[in-house]
C-alpha positions, 0 to 999 in steps of 0.5 A: 458413510462412504458417500459422506466422506466422498462429499466432504472430500469433494467440498474440500477440493472445490474450495477456492484458495484466496491468496493474492498472487502477483509478481512483486517488484522492488520499491524502486521498480514500482516507483519507476513504473508508476505514473502517479505516486501520492500520499493520501489520508482516506476520509470516507469509504463507501461501497459502489454496488453498480461497479460490481456489474462490470468485470472491468471495474476498478473495484467496489470499495470507493474512498474519498481522500485528502491529498497530503503530498504528490510525489510523482505525476499529476494528482489534480482532478483525482477525487476518489480511490477504488479497490477491491476488498483486500486479501485474495483479490489483491485489493487494498483495505481502505479505512478512514483516518489511515494514510496510504502511499498510492502507487498507480497508473490511473486510467480514469481522470477522477478515480485512482485504482489501487492494489497491493501488486502496484506497490500501494502501502498502508501506513496507519494514522501518523504524522507524515512530516514527523520522523519515521518510526516504522519500516513503512515510514522509512520506505516512504522517506526513501521514496520521497528522496528517490523521486526528488533527487534520484537518491538510491534506495537503501537495499534493506528498504527496497524489498517488498515483503515487510517481514523480510524488511524487518530482518534486513532493516533491524540495525537501521531501526535500532539506530532510528530508535536510539536517535529518537530517544536522544531527541526526546531526552534532549541529548545530541 
């Protein structure tokens, strides 16, 4: 019985914690440090098994994308996104049909490496030219305005953590919801 308890205890101590750990910068800092910022929609994903052979790989999950907008840097020639699996490895979960704000410093001419630490954000399926409906979309609009005209980013949108953003930006979201309802109902 003691051996069984010891074996269970050892197994518990040997489990690997799977949490992404990186220093999170503000949206402004991420945009300033990135050489490439672009809005893309993933159209296809695949697993690149050969990339697992190298410890310097950009990640085994590869995605072809449609470029919706380049906000900073040169996106010409970029054909593929690369990431790890998401979760504990800080990878971005790449899914077809989903929009991403890619914030990166690509070292490869054709492949853009992504991770959550650099500021890459998932937006889901939405109209990138429509009115913002979520905190993430408000951040996208703030990033556009900052990169185009150096307009300061609203402090409630400059944080990284979505849960913090929701608390800080609830008044902004309420105002946005009221404006959207008025526009749908034809009230100005």
